[in-house]
C-alpha atoms as one frame of an Amber mdcrd trajectory, in Angstrom:
protein
 -31.930 -27.711  67.895 -30.006 -28.635  71.034 -31.138 -27.076  74.267 -28.478
 -25.026  76.005 -27.193 -25.764  79.490 -28.832 -22.583  80.800 -32.249 -23.731
  79.594 -31.705 -27.203  81.026 -30.796 -25.731  84.412 -33.900 -23.551  84.322
 -36.128 -26.493  83.364 -34.802 -28.711  86.150 -35.099 -25.854  88.651 -38.719
 -25.277  87.646 -39.525 -29.000  87.815 -38.255 -28.988  91.388 -40.279 -25.840
  92.141 -37.149 -23.975  93.193 -37.178 -20.214  92.752 -34.328 -18.163  91.383
 -34.140 -16.570  94.835 -33.617 -19.990  96.430 -30.912 -20.912  93.930 -29.205
 -17.549  94.382 -29.255 -17.912  98.160 -27.753 -21.405  97.955 -25.036 -20.172
  95.592 -24.302 -17.052  97.639 -25.196 -14.659  94.826 -28.003 -12.192  94.235
 -31.191 -13.206  92.437 -30.151 -10.903  89.586 -26.767 -12.629  89.438 -28.406
 -16.039  89.277 -30.846 -14.815  86.632 -27.859 -13.872  84.465 -26.686 -17.500
  84.648 -30.045 -18.766  83.337 -30.106 -16.068  80.648 -26.568 -16.912  79.529
 -25.271 -13.428  80.348 -22.693 -14.867  82.760 -20.065 -17.361  81.731 -20.831
 -20.584  83.578 -17.728 -22.299  84.909 -17.614 -26.026  85.519 -17.198 -25.367
  89.250 -20.405 -23.284  89.274 -22.183 -25.984  87.257 -21.154 -28.563  89.871
 -22.564 -26.297  92.619 -25.835 -25.878  90.724 -26.092 -29.634  90.185 -25.567
 -30.202  93.913 -28.338 -27.740  94.804 -30.685 -29.317  92.244 -29.745 -32.751
  93.614 -28.737 -34.083  90.203 -25.414 -34.860  88.577 -23.697 -32.594  86.066
 -24.271 -35.371  83.532 -28.015 -35.253  84.311 -28.062 -31.542  83.525 -26.070
 -31.952  80.324 -28.213 -34.840  79.062 -31.568 -33.448  80.280 -34.192 -33.448
  77.537 -37.501 -31.952  78.628 -39.290 -33.343  75.578 -38.132 -36.864  76.356
 -38.891 -36.358  80.044 -42.507 -35.410  79.424 -43.022 -37.951  76.637 -42.021
 -40.677  79.074 -45.310 -40.169  80.892 -48.394 -41.804  79.475 -51.060 -39.281
  78.637 -54.600 -39.274  79.948 -56.982 -40.611  77.323 -60.515 -39.287  77.587
 -62.389 -39.428  80.877 -62.362 -43.220  81.177 -59.713 -43.327  83.885 -61.466
 -41.212  86.530 -58.900 -38.431  86.105 -55.876 -40.484  87.105 -52.643 -40.305
  85.146 -50.677 -43.427  84.365 -46.932 -43.136  84.833 -44.141 -45.223  83.389
 -42.470 -47.241  86.127 -39.089 -45.910  84.951 -40.034 -42.411  86.062 -42.330
 -43.065  88.991 -39.522 -42.740  91.541 -38.379 -39.407  90.091 -41.941 -38.126
  90.102 -42.407 -39.315  93.676 -39.294 -37.402  94.728 -40.541 -34.248  92.997
 -43.885 -34.498  94.789 -42.165 -35.142  98.120 -39.989 -32.058  97.573 -43.082
 -30.030  96.752 -44.894 -31.317  99.850 -41.919 -30.347 102.048 -41.889 -26.842
 100.576 -45.645 -26.478 101.069 -45.357 -27.690 104.670 -42.661 -25.075 105.329
 -44.879 -22.411 103.783 -47.817 -23.519 105.930 -45.665 -23.443 109.093 -44.454
 -19.941 108.235 -48.016 -18.776 107.555 -49.193 -20.207 110.876 -46.337 -18.426
 112.685 -47.282 -15.119 111.048 -50.956 -15.640 111.898 -50.038 -16.296 115.516
 -48.000 -13.080 115.634 -50.893 -11.075 114.161 -53.297 -12.589 116.683 -50.974
 -11.653 119.544 -50.557  -8.134 118.202 -54.124  -7.366 117.147 -56.181  -9.996
 118.974 -58.842 -12.166 117.375 -60.890  -9.794 115.220
């Protein structure tokens, strides 16, 4: 059974660790409006698909041809405990995986900066308890 565009968009978004709120903000719609796109309750125009592809940093063709089963099968699986917990990755996909991790690191760094800012504000307001 072929995976629909809406499911492919959702899968790519989740692989990039983007929230529906982030996507909605980038598209200039509400989170509920974006959710309707992923649920197939809103007709997806080609123009909107191009915008989504831009936000996800992939091409429209990448979205259309995305196959999550093939994507995950392209990684070698861990066999037993003989490899000290490391996962071997096909060289074809190592760059894509590296980019995903770098994106995740950037998001975590932003979250840490925001948390540190909030902590500083609480310390100023309430002192060191």
